[in-house]
N, C-alpha and C positions, 0 to 999 in steps of 0.2 A: 820460713823467711827467703825471700828471693836474693840469689848473689847478684849484685849489680856490675860485677866485674865483665869487661868485655874482652874480646879477642882483636878488636878493630871494627871497622864499619861493615854494616850489612850489606851485601852487593845487592844493588838494585836490579830489577827485572829489565829496565831499559829507560828511555825518555818517554815522558807520557805526553807531553805537548810543549810547544814553542810559542811565546807570545813575542811579537815584534812591532816596534813602533813604526808608523808609516804617515807621509805627509798629506795624503789624500785617500780616504777612506773607500771612496767610490772607484777610483783608477785601481787601487790595490784590490777592491772586490772583484772587479771585473778580471784582472789577472789571475787570482787565485780561483775563481770559478770557470771563466771562460778559456784560460790557456791551460791552468794545471788541471782543473776538473774537480775540485773539492766543492763540497755543498755547504752552504752557510746553514748552520744548525742553531743559531742563537744570536742574540746581542743585547747588550745592557739596557735596561730601562730603569726610569726614575721609581724609587721606592722610598717609603717613609724615613728608612734608614740611610738612604743614599738618594737625595732628591735631584742632584745635578751629577749624574755619573759620566764618566768618560766616554767618549764614542769609541765603542768597543764591539768588535763582531767576532763570533766563533766558526770555525771551519772544521769539516770532517772528511776523510776518505772513507771507504768501506772495509770491513774486514768480514770474511764469511757472511756478505750480503748484508751487513748493518753498520750503520754509522757509529762512530765513537761520540762521546760527549764533545770532545773536539781534539783536534791534532794541532791546529794552528789558531792562534788569535792575534786579531789585527787591533792595534790602539792608535788613534789619530792623534798625531802630534805635528801640527803644521809649522813648528819651527825647526824641523830636521834640515839638515844641509842637503844640497842638491846631490844627487848620485854621481859618481865618477862618470866620465865621458864614456870610457872604454870599460869592457868586461875583464875583470882580473882576477884571478883565484888567489893570487898572494900579492901582497902590496896594496896600495891605495889606502883610503881613510873611511873604510867601512868596517864596524865592528864585528859583524857576522860575515863571517867566510862564505859559508853556504848552508842551507837547509836541506836535508836529503829526503825525497818522497818516493816511496816505494810502489811500483805499479805491480799488478797481480803476477803478471809472467811475461816471458819473452814476447809472445804475440801482442798482447796488448801494449807494452812498451814500443814495439816496432809501430804499432797502430798509432800511438801518441806522437811518435816522431813525424809521422808523414802528417798527422793533422797540425802539428806545430809548424812544419814546412809550408804546408798550405796557407797558414796563417801569417806568414812571413816573419815569424820569431825567430830571431837571431840565435844560431846554435853557438855559443860562447866556446865550448869545448866539447868533444866527444873523446871518451876514453873505456878501453877495456880495463877494467881492474881485475885483479885476481879473485875477488869475491862477487863483483857486480860488473854490469856493463851499464855506462852512464852517459848521461847528456847534461850538460850544465847551461843554464839559461839565466837571464836575471829578471827581477822583479822591478817594477817603476821606481823603487827606491834605491836600487844597485845591489840589493841582496843577492848572493848566487842561490839558485835552486838547481838541485842535482835531481833529474827524474832517472830512476834505475829499476833494473830487475837484479834480484839476487841469483847468483849462481848456486847449484845445489851445494849444501853443506859439506857433502863429500870432496869437493873441488877443492875447498880453502882451508877446512878444519884440521888438515894434518900438519900445517904450518902457517898459522894466521900472519906471523909477521912477514913471511916471504909473499904471501898473497896481498897484503897491504901495500908492499914495495913495488909489486907487480904493476906496469902502468904502459899500455898500447896507446898511443894518440891517433885518433882517426880522424879522416876528413869532416868537415862541418858544413860544406854546402854540396848541393846536386844530389843526384841519386845515389852516390857514394856514402852519403851521410846517413843513409836510410837502410844500409846493409848491416847485417850483424853476423859475427864469427861464431859458429857453433862448435869449432874446433878449439878448446880452451885447455890451458896448462891445468895440471893437478898438482897441488902443493902437498908434499908428505915431509915429515920430519926427516932431518939428514940422518 
């Protein structure tokens, strides 16, 4: 006989995917593929069980040279309110603060920053955190999108809370917005 008592919830491995509502699927498709670099891996089609599915597409990055089933899904909802005029991480009237997308390494992250700057994408915020170096932009619906690379685990794992509280705000325009500081603090337990 199995004992059904538990000591609490099972600790998850992490977030598998995020599904977001968008006003215009084509505009959002362009953002997620041509700006962020995700690949569309699928979309809903009518089936006998679901003859009139929602307009929904699925997108993936790559891990170890292979796409995931999906990391982001978009569902078209033309009744969404207009996005805020200005980028804002805190405050405003949007439900999702931001979605974080990990790039493979520092070099690919710097290459992505240069690419976005060439495309005149507004850098809402550049921050060196204690565990990541990050750029914040926003999608056509006003959702914040953080593009980051993770610092080595040895840098932040000694004191995760201190690393989470570390924040160095950096320039968002010009060549200074494309520089990265390799001299990073190491967080260790007190």
